[in-house]
Residue, then its C-alpha position, 0 to 999 in steps of 0.5 A: x165637418x168641422x168649420x173654423x167658426x165652430x173651432x173659434x167658438x170653442x176656443x172662445x169658450x175655453x179662453x173665457x173659462x181659463x182667462x187665457x185668450x192667446x193659446x186657444x185662438x193660436x191653436x185654432x190658427x195653427x190648425x187652420x194652417x196645417x189643414x189649408x196649406x197642404x190642401x192648397x199645395x195638393x190642389x195646385x199640383x193636381x191641376x198640372x199647372x193649367x192656371x199658368x197655361x191659360x194666362x191666369x194672373x199670377x201676381x198682384x203687380x201683373x194684375x195692376x199692370x193689366x188693369x192699367x193698360x186696359x184703362x188706357x186702351x191701345x197705345x197710339x202709334x207714334x208719327x214718323x217725323x221725317x226731319x229727324x231721320 
């Protein structure tokens, strides 16, 4: 198994030999994206969308809204004012 740490180490060695830092590290980054994005897509499709069915938080905005409502607690019920009816 090849890890990203090993690839970055090799990229730094190559960069030190050639005095070119951008190309080896960019190649490691591209390799990481080429490997990780398809695997993430495959895992999401193989789960059959179960994360959405169990109520998982899908966006950071949704997360912030749920966290803020949890801190506030339940909203108090408004008292009915009989004079406004």
